[in-house]
MARLOZA-69166 format. One record per residue (C-alpha): residue in three letters; x negated, y, z negated; residue number from 0. Coordinates in pm, 1 decimal. Layout:
<atoms>
ALA/X/Y/Z/NUM
...
</atoms>
This chain:
<atoms>
UNK/-19223.5/-5042.4/-13755.1/0
UNK/-19299.8/-5236.8/-13437.8/1
UNK/-19086.0/-5546.2/-13382.9/2
UNK/-19222.1/-5882.6/-13272.5/3
UNK/-19189.4/-5890.9/-12893.3/4
UNK/-18941.0/-6154.7/-12782.5/5
UNK/-19181.3/-6267.6/-12515.0/6
UNK/-19251.9/-6616.5/-12380.8/7
UNK/-19628.3/-6570.8/-12343.3/8
UNK/-19651.3/-6426.3/-12694.3/9
UNK/-19469.4/-6727.8/-12837.5/10
UNK/-19687.5/-6962.4/-12635.9/11
UNK/-19998.5/-6793.4/-12775.1/12
UNK/-19876.4/-6846.4/-13128.0/13
UNK/-19806.5/-7213.9/-13055.3/14
UNK/-20165.3/-7284.1/-12943.5/15
UNK/-20449.4/-7367.0/-13185.9/16
UNK/-20528.0/-7042.4/-13365.0/17
UNK/-20812.1/-6858.4/-13525.2/18
UNK/-20675.6/-6682.5/-13834.7/19
UNK/-20830.8/-6365.0/-13970.5/20
UNK/-20726.4/-6261.4/-14323.5/21
UNK/-20819.0/-5908.2/-14427.4/22
UNK/-20892.8/-5836.1/-14794.2/23
UNK/-20873.4/-5455.6/-14826.2/24
UNK/-21065.9/-5419.1/-15154.3/25
UNK/-21423.3/-5337.6/-15258.5/26
UNK/-21594.5/-5251.2/-15584.8/27
UNK/-21701.6/-4920.9/-15431.4/28
UNK/-21675.7/-4751.2/-15092.3/29
UNK/-22003.6/-4732.0/-14900.2/30
UNK/-22058.0/-4389.9/-14738.3/31
UNK/-22099.1/-4532.7/-14385.4/32
UNK/-21794.6/-4761.3/-14400.6/33
UNK/-21476.7/-4687.8/-14206.3/34
UNK/-21317.1/-5030.6/-14253.7/35
UNK/-20977.1/-5048.3/-14418.3/36
UNK/-21087.5/-5091.7/-14781.5/37
UNK/-21063.7/-4921.1/-15118.4/38
UNK/-21126.0/-4984.3/-15488.0/39
UNK/-20811.8/-5158.8/-15623.9/40
UNK/-20614.3/-5016.7/-15910.9/41
UNK/-20310.4/-5124.9/-16115.2/42
UNK/-20129.6/-5419.2/-15961.3/43
UNK/-20255.7/-5366.1/-15606.5/44
UNK/-20424.9/-5706.4/-15579.0/45
UNK/-20107.0/-5883.5/-15694.4/46
UNK/-19900.8/-5676.1/-15446.5/47
UNK/-20145.4/-5765.4/-15170.9/48
UNK/-20131.5/-6139.3/-15242.6/49
UNK/-19752.8/-6152.1/-15266.2/50
UNK/-19722.1/-5950.5/-14943.7/51
UNK/-19976.0/-6170.4/-14766.7/52
UNK/-19779.1/-6477.0/-14871.6/53
UNK/-19462.6/-6321.5/-14729.8/54
UNK/-19637.5/-6230.6/-14405.2/55
UNK/-19781.7/-6578.7/-14349.9/56
UNK/-19442.2/-6735.6/-14423.1/57
UNK/-19277.4/-6501.1/-14170.8/58
UNK/-19518.5/-6608.7/-13899.2/59
UNK/-19461.0/-6973.8/-13988.6/60
UNK/-19083.0/-6931.7/-13972.5/61
UNK/-19116.0/-6746.3/-13643.3/62
UNK/-19283.1/-7049.6/-13483.1/63
UNK/-19053.1/-7301.7/-13651.1/64
UNK/-19348.6/-7505.2/-13777.4/65
UNK/-19688.0/-7465.1/-13936.7/66
UNK/-19922.7/-7316.2/-13673.9/67
UNK/-20228.8/-7531.1/-13605.6/68
UNK/-20545.0/-7350.8/-13714.5/69
UNK/-20892.3/-7406.1/-13566.1/70
UNK/-21089.3/-7144.3/-13762.8/71
UNK/-21021.7/-6919.8/-14062.8/72
UNK/-21217.0/-6607.0/-14150.4/73
UNK/-21151.6/-6415.2/-14471.3/74
UNK/-21311.7/-6071.7/-14432.5/75
UNK/-21287.2/-5723.9/-14567.0/76
UNK/-21348.7/-5521.9/-14757.1/77
UNK/-21512.0/-5761.8/-14996.7/78
UNK/-21326.4/-6091.9/-15043.4/79
UNK/-21554.8/-6187.3/-15333.8/80
UNK/-21396.5/-5910.4/-15547.6/81
UNK/-21097.7/-6141.7/-15586.0/82
UNK/-21112.3/-6347.7/-15903.6/83
UNK/-21117.1/-6725.9/-15895.0/84
UNK/-20750.4/-6728.9/-15997.8/85
UNK/-20661.0/-6489.6/-15717.2/86
UNK/-20852.8/-6707.2/-15474.9/87
UNK/-20647.4/-7006.3/-15593.1/88
UNK/-20334.7/-6813.0/-15494.5/89
UNK/-20486.0/-6733.3/-15155.8/90
UNK/-20575.2/-7095.7/-15089.3/91
UNK/-20224.5/-7205.6/-15183.7/92
UNK/-20059.2/-6970.2/-14935.5/93
UNK/-20299.5/-7078.6/-14660.6/94
UNK/-20224.7/-7448.3/-14711.1/95
UNK/-19851.7/-7377.8/-14738.8/96
UNK/-19835.7/-7178.8/-14415.0/97
UNK/-20078.7/-7347.6/-14175.6/98
UNK/-20162.0/-7689.6/-14039.4/99
UNK/-20529.1/-7738.4/-14128.8/100
UNK/-20565.9/-8088.5/-13985.2/101
UNK/-20788.5/-7970.4/-13698.4/102
UNK/-20974.8/-7699.6/-13890.6/103
UNK/-21333.2/-7668.1/-13762.3/104
UNK/-21466.2/-7374.3/-13965.3/105
UNK/-21359.4/-7176.5/-14273.0/106
UNK/-21565.0/-6860.6/-14332.1/107
UNK/-21563.5/-6617.1/-14623.6/108
UNK/-21742.5/-6283.7/-14657.5/109
UNK/-21915.0/-6206.2/-14987.8/110
UNK/-22125.9/-5926.7/-15132.6/111
UNK/-22410.5/-6012.1/-15371.6/112
UNK/-22286.5/-5797.5/-15662.5/113
UNK/-21945.0/-5967.5/-15685.1/114
UNK/-22033.4/-6324.1/-15583.2/115
UNK/-22037.8/-6576.2/-15868.2/116
UNK/-22117.3/-6944.5/-15909.4/117
UNK/-21748.2/-6998.4/-15988.9/118
UNK/-21658.0/-6857.8/-15646.1/119
UNK/-21897.2/-7096.6/-15477.7/120
UNK/-21767.8/-7399.9/-15667.7/121
UNK/-21405.1/-7318.9/-15585.5/122
UNK/-21475.6/-7241.1/-15220.6/123
UNK/-21662.7/-7565.2/-15177.7/124
UNK/-21379.7/-7759.0/-15343.4/125
UNK/-21113.4/-7594.4/-15125.4/126
UNK/-21274.5/-7648.1/-14786.6/127
UNK/-21472.0/-7330.7/-14715.3/128
UNK/-21761.6/-7425.0/-14486.7/129
UNK/-21939.5/-7095.3/-14421.2/130
UNK/-22029.2/-6786.9/-14627.3/131
UNK/-22136.8/-6455.5/-14473.6/132
UNK/-22342.6/-6251.2/-14722.1/133
UNK/-22364.3/-5872.0/-14694.0/134
UNK/-22736.9/-5839.5/-14763.1/135
UNK/-22789.7/-5525.7/-14543.0/136
UNK/-23152.2/-5479.6/-14655.1/137
UNK/-23421.8/-5639.8/-14866.0/138
UNK/-23566.7/-5303.6/-14968.3/139
UNK/-23435.3/-5148.6/-15291.3/140
UNK/-23481.9/-4792.9/-15164.6/141
UNK/-23280.6/-4863.2/-14850.9/142
UNK/-23005.7/-5033.4/-15048.9/143
UNK/-22980.2/-4733.9/-15280.3/144
UNK/-22963.9/-4494.7/-14983.9/145
UNK/-22683.9/-4705.1/-14832.2/146
UNK/-22486.9/-4685.2/-15156.8/147
UNK/-22495.7/-5061.4/-15210.2/148
UNK/-22431.5/-5191.4/-15562.0/149
UNK/-22683.1/-5476.3/-15546.3/150
UNK/-23061.5/-5486.3/-15540.1/151
UNK/-23305.3/-5711.6/-15360.7/152
UNK/-23321.9/-5975.5/-15634.9/153
UNK/-22943.2/-6014.6/-15640.3/154
UNK/-22929.4/-6040.8/-15259.0/155
UNK/-23192.8/-6316.1/-15262.2/156
UNK/-23001.6/-6497.3/-15536.8/157
UNK/-22678.6/-6478.7/-15333.7/158
UNK/-22831.3/-6629.2/-15018.8/159
UNK/-23016.8/-6899.7/-15212.3/160
UNK/-22706.4/-6989.4/-15414.0/161
UNK/-22490.3/-7024.2/-15103.5/162
UNK/-22750.2/-7247.8/-14941.0/163
UNK/-22790.6/-7458.6/-15255.3/164
UNK/-22412.9/-7506.5/-15268.6/165
UNK/-22423.1/-7660.4/-14921.3/166
UNK/-22258.7/-7386.3/-14712.4/167
UNK/-22345.4/-7273.4/-14366.1/168
UNK/-22488.9/-6930.0/-14446.7/169
UNK/-22491.6/-6609.4/-14246.1/170
UNK/-22654.2/-6286.1/-14362.0/171
UNK/-22605.6/-5928.4/-14241.0/172
UNK/-22890.8/-5679.1/-14202.3/173
UNK/-22879.3/-5313.5/-14093.7/174
UNK/-23138.5/-5114.6/-13902.2/175
UNK/-23178.3/-4749.2/-13809.0/176
UNK/-23186.3/-4645.0/-14176.9/177
UNK/-23354.5/-4340.0/-14328.2/178
UNK/-23729.9/-4394.4/-14354.7/179
UNK/-23705.3/-4746.1/-14211.5/180
UNK/-24012.8/-4797.2/-13996.3/181
UNK/-24035.4/-5104.5/-13776.0/182
UNK/-24285.8/-5241.1/-14028.1/183
UNK/-24033.0/-5206.2/-14314.6/184
UNK/-23764.5/-5358.7/-14094.8/185
UNK/-23990.9/-5656.1/-14027.0/186
UNK/-24050.6/-5705.0/-14400.0/187
UNK/-23675.6/-5732.6/-14465.2/188
UNK/-23619.6/-5952.1/-14161.9/189
UNK/-23907.4/-6189.5/-14233.2/190
UNK/-23818.3/-6217.0/-14603.8/191
UNK/-23462.1/-6308.4/-14508.3/192
UNK/-23578.7/-6563.1/-14250.5/193
UNK/-23796.8/-6723.9/-14517.1/194
UNK/-23483.6/-6787.4/-14726.5/195
UNK/-23349.0/-7007.0/-14444.9/196
UNK/-22996.0/-6885.5/-14358.1/197
UNK/-22846.7/-7050.0/-14051.6/198
UNK/-22719.2/-6729.0/-13893.0/199
UNK/-22815.9/-6360.2/-13888.1/200
UNK/-22598.8/-6063.1/-13789.7/201
UNK/-22797.4/-5747.0/-13716.4/202
UNK/-22625.6/-5408.4/-13696.3/203
UNK/-22752.5/-5060.7/-13625.7/204
UNK/-22624.0/-4802.8/-13871.6/205
UNK/-22330.4/-4634.9/-13698.7/206
UNK/-22161.6/-4330.4/-13851.0/207
UNK/-21787.0/-4356.5/-13789.8/208
UNK/-21587.3/-4029.4/-13800.3/209
UNK/-21350.1/-4170.9/-14064.7/210
UNK/-21632.7/-4255.2/-14307.7/211
UNK/-21771.8/-4025.8/-14577.4/212
UNK/-22092.0/-3981.5/-14376.1/213
UNK/-21877.8/-3901.3/-14073.6/214
UNK/-21771.3/-3587.3/-14259.0/215
UNK/-22099.9/-3527.2/-14443.3/216
UNK/-22373.3/-3674.9/-14219.9/217
UNK/-22683.7/-3819.2/-14384.8/218
UNK/-23031.1/-3698.6/-14306.3/219
UNK/-23308.9/-3902.6/-14149.8/220
UNK/-23106.5/-4179.3/-13984.1/221
UNK/-23314.3/-4324.9/-13700.3/222
UNK/-23271.7/-4455.1/-13349.3/223
UNK/-23290.1/-4831.6/-13390.1/224
UNK/-23394.0/-4935.4/-13038.1/225
UNK/-23741.9/-5043.6/-13146.9/226
UNK/-23607.4/-5234.1/-13447.9/227
UNK/-23363.2/-5427.7/-13231.3/228
UNK/-23627.5/-5503.5/-12969.7/229
UNK/-23858.4/-5634.4/-13240.4/230
UNK/-23585.5/-5865.2/-13372.3/231
UNK/-23529.1/-6000.1/-13019.6/232
UNK/-23898.9/-6085.4/-12996.1/233
UNK/-23946.8/-6214.5/-13350.0/234
UNK/-23637.5/-6422.1/-13427.6/235
UNK/-23659.3/-6674.0/-13138.4/236
UNK/-24009.2/-6754.3/-13261.1/237
UNK/-23852.2/-6846.4/-13596.6/238
UNK/-23584.9/-7069.0/-13443.7/239
UNK/-23301.9/-6812.9/-13421.5/240
UNK/-23151.3/-6784.2/-13074.1/241
UNK/-22963.5/-6471.1/-12973.3/242
UNK/-22621.2/-6589.9/-12864.1/243
UNK/-22442.4/-6252.9/-12886.8/244
UNK/-22537.0/-5885.1/-12892.6/245
UNK/-22564.7/-5869.2/-13274.5/246
UNK/-22589.0/-6239.9/-13357.4/247
UNK/-22880.5/-6481.3/-13390.3/248
UNK/-22842.3/-6841.8/-13502.5/249
UNK/-23023.7/-7170.3/-13530.0/250
UNK/-22927.3/-7417.8/-13258.7/251
UNK/-22553.2/-7495.0/-13276.1/252
UNK/-22497.0/-7276.8/-13583.9/253
UNK/-22310.3/-6990.5/-13418.3/254
UNK/-21983.0/-6862.1/-13561.3/255
UNK/-21694.3/-7051.7/-13405.4/256
UNK/-21449.8/-6790.0/-13530.6/257
UNK/-21635.8/-6503.7/-13365.9/258
UNK/-21658.8/-6702.9/-13043.7/259
UNK/-21277.7/-6696.3/-13036.7/260
UNK/-21292.5/-6315.8/-13008.0/261
UNK/-21553.7/-6318.5/-12732.5/262
UNK/-21380.3/-6586.6/-12526.7/263
UNK/-21028.9/-6439.8/-12551.5/264
UNK/-20891.3/-6702.0/-12792.3/265
UNK/-20567.0/-6670.7/-12983.9/266
UNK/-20620.8/-6481.6/-13311.2/267
UNK/-20357.0/-6430.8/-13579.8/268
UNK/-20448.8/-6133.9/-13798.2/269
UNK/-20303.1/-6117.1/-14151.2/270
UNK/-20329.9/-5845.0/-14413.1/271
UNK/-20327.1/-5462.4/-14413.0/272
UNK/-20499.4/-5324.5/-14103.8/273
UNK/-20573.0/-5668.4/-13957.6/274
UNK/-20592.3/-5700.8/-13581.1/275
UNK/-20462.6/-5998.8/-13384.3/276
UNK/-20443.2/-6114.4/-13023.1/277
UNK/-20173.6/-6358.0/-12914.6/278
UNK/-20063.7/-6445.7/-12561.6/279
UNK/-20225.3/-6133.8/-12418.2/280
UNK/-20071.2/-5905.4/-12683.0/281
UNK/-20306.9/-5715.7/-12914.8/282
UNK/-20163.7/-5580.3/-13237.9/283
UNK/-20262.3/-5405.4/-13558.5/284
UNK/-20086.3/-5427.5/-13894.2/285
UNK/-20007.7/-5124.3/-14107.4/286
UNK/-20328.9/-5017.5/-14279.8/287
UNK/-20177.0/-4871.4/-14596.1/288
UNK/-20098.3/-5144.5/-14850.2/289
UNK/-19766.5/-4985.8/-14946.0/290
UNK/-19655.1/-4943.9/-14583.4/291
UNK/-19769.8/-5297.1/-14504.5/292
UNK/-19575.8/-5442.5/-14797.4/293
UNK/-19263.2/-5236.9/-14720.2/294
UNK/-19261.8/-5339.5/-14352.8/295
UNK/-19259.0/-5705.3/-14454.5/296
UNK/-18911.6/-5659.2/-14603.9/297
UNK/-18775.2/-5651.5/-14248.3/298
UNK/-19022.2/-5831.1/-14024.0/299
UNK/-19395.5/-5880.5/-13980.9/300
UNK/-19603.4/-5569.2/-14045.4/301
UNK/-19699.3/-5465.9/-13691.9/302
UNK/-19785.3/-5096.9/-13658.0/303
UNK/-19925.2/-5104.3/-13304.3/304
UNK/-19910.9/-5336.4/-13004.0/305
UNK/-20049.4/-5330.6/-12653.3/306
UNK/-20019.1/-5572.6/-12365.4/307
UNK/-20359.2/-5650.5/-12211.4/308
UNK/-20307.9/-5738.7/-11845.7/309
UNK/-20420.6/-5680.2/-11489.0/310
UNK/-20745.0/-5490.9/-11433.7/311
UNK/-20771.2/-5405.6/-11803.5/312
UNK/-20763.3/-5775.6/-11890.7/313
UNK/-21026.6/-5851.4/-11628.1/314
UNK/-21245.0/-5573.8/-11766.2/315
UNK/-21212.8/-5709.8/-12117.2/316
UNK/-21289.9/-6064.7/-12005.1/317
UNK/-21609.8/-5949.0/-11834.2/318
UNK/-21732.9/-5727.7/-12118.0/319
UNK/-21665.3/-5982.4/-12392.1/320
UNK/-21827.7/-6268.2/-12198.6/321
UNK/-22133.3/-6054.1/-12127.9/322
UNK/-22171.7/-5994.0/-12500.4/323
UNK/-22281.4/-6357.2/-12527.0/324
UNK/-22571.4/-6562.1/-12398.9/325
UNK/-22314.7/-6800.6/-12246.1/326
UNK/-22231.5/-6530.1/-11993.6/327
UNK/-21947.5/-6489.1/-11744.5/328
UNK/-21843.2/-6760.1/-11498.0/329
UNK/-21773.2/-6566.6/-11176.7/330
UNK/-21586.7/-6854.7/-11009.6/331
UNK/-21349.0/-6874.8/-11304.5/332
UNK/-21309.7/-6496.4/-11302.0/333
UNK/-21211.0/-6500.4/-10932.9/334
UNK/-20964.9/-6782.8/-10996.3/335
UNK/-20800.2/-6600.9/-11287.4/336
UNK/-20796.9/-6243.4/-11151.8/337
UNK/-20807.1/-6268.5/-10772.7/338
UNK/-21051.1/-6169.5/-10502.7/339
UNK/-20993.4/-5793.8/-10515.6/340
UNK/-21094.3/-5766.8/-10881.3/341
UNK/-21373.8/-6017.1/-10827.3/342
UNK/-21521.6/-5799.6/-10551.2/343
UNK/-21497.1/-5498.3/-10776.8/344
UNK/-21681.7/-5686.5/-11048.7/345
UNK/-21954.4/-5794.2/-10807.6/346
UNK/-21992.4/-5433.2/-10697.7/347
UNK/-22044.6/-5324.6/-11058.5/348
UNK/-22294.1/-5602.8/-11124.8/349
UNK/-22488.6/-5509.6/-10811.4/350
UNK/-22543.4/-5167.9/-10966.1/351
UNK/-22706.1/-5312.3/-11279.9/352
UNK/-23088.7/-5305.4/-11288.0/353
UNK/-23226.3/-5645.9/-11186.9/354
UNK/-23419.9/-5662.5/-11514.4/355
UNK/-23090.8/-5651.8/-11708.8/356
UNK/-22898.9/-5945.8/-11561.5/357
UNK/-22973.6/-6300.7/-11457.0/358
UNK/-22773.0/-6557.5/-11264.6/359
UNK/-22754.9/-6934.1/-11291.0/360
UNK/-22518.7/-7062.3/-11024.6/361
UNK/-22181.7/-6891.6/-11079.3/362
UNK/-22274.5/-6772.7/-11430.8/363
UNK/-22410.1/-6422.9/-11487.6/364
UNK/-22551.2/-6307.4/-11821.3/365
UNK/-22743.1/-6017.7/-11967.8/366
UNK/-23115.9/-6051.4/-12026.5/367
UNK/-23263.2/-5941.1/-12362.2/368
UNK/-23326.6/-5598.7/-12205.8/369
UNK/-22968.8/-5590.7/-12079.9/370
UNK/-22841.9/-5657.0/-12430.9/371
UNK/-23049.0/-5363.6/-12559.4/372
UNK/-22870.7/-5122.4/-12322.7/373
UNK/-22540.6/-5308.0/-12299.6/374
UNK/-22322.2/-5010.5/-12392.6/375
UNK/-22448.9/-4815.8/-12092.2/376
UNK/-22397.0/-5114.3/-11862.5/377
UNK/-22045.2/-5183.0/-11982.9/378
UNK/-21927.2/-4832.3/-11893.5/379
UNK/-21910.9/-4945.2/-11531.2/380
UNK/-21675.9/-5229.1/-11632.5/381
UNK/-21420.8/-5018.4/-11820.6/382
UNK/-21121.4/-5051.9/-11589.8/383
UNK/-20760.7/-4972.8/-11670.5/384
UNK/-20443.1/-5103.5/-11510.6/385
UNK/-20430.4/-4791.4/-11297.7/386
UNK/-20761.9/-4898.1/-11141.9/387
UNK/-20631.4/-5230.4/-11012.6/388
UNK/-20654.1/-5258.6/-10636.0/389
</atoms>
């Protein structure tokens, strides 16, 4: 077990307005590409999870001496919509008991089409949820079957339409680089989803993580998705969706406030098994195993890993995260926060980027659409550690 650091900056981070991430580690089935901390629940695991989560949130509240003020909440997974309405009532109660929601700007919930119900939507709307992120992944039944998804196209369309009809801000996820997925098939899914009218789209290339089933038994016919991504960058702005982050497109002003907290270095309190948080420059991860997580909470919060992000490593992270977004990196602010030596190093790295990949507007530098397509290669130059500080 890792103890809470008795550290002034850590305590100050926790006292600022927070973004809270709550991890629900359950799904109806495990997709072969997924390496997230999730499993199919059995026995009393959901009840153990909820009671442990309540204990964890109360511990953080007692640690601060008051209810922390929360700006955004994101309930992710896993599949939060596998929780029953009654279990969601319990979750809402512990949230309201542990946090000050007076300045809450956004409350997001992830849902999968096969487990989402009208009762979920009614309860969420009644209890202050503002945004639902639907795991569509594809609008092609063959692709969904290959991905191991439990829903079909009709159910995915119903889920998006139902969330919109209930008055939520709606985001939808799509995947590209799938077996047999030509750019034409990708366009059919993308255009059909756009026609439904969600406010936000998150587009992900299929990535095979070593810890996933496909990481051990790789699938056949997965594709390079460069052309699919480039097509989306051309097509979506013409439909009113602006790319504001590497994987994210949204109608004007409809970007995810919670995700912006990650990309701008905001304070994030992570709750639940395997949740990550970032407070006062300290990054941490909770125990991933539900039993270990619950047991750790008998003594303190359930931290399994911590690292202090500082110096050159912090400057590197600031630059990379800001360059993920269309808002870019303010170089004057970077120099003010990290000093001239690190600023000159950053400028040297940026000078090595192809001119077609970056653009400048006064002190702000950002990636162009082409730069976003090859961002991973560009960011390698910005991966500095503390030992690199000069």
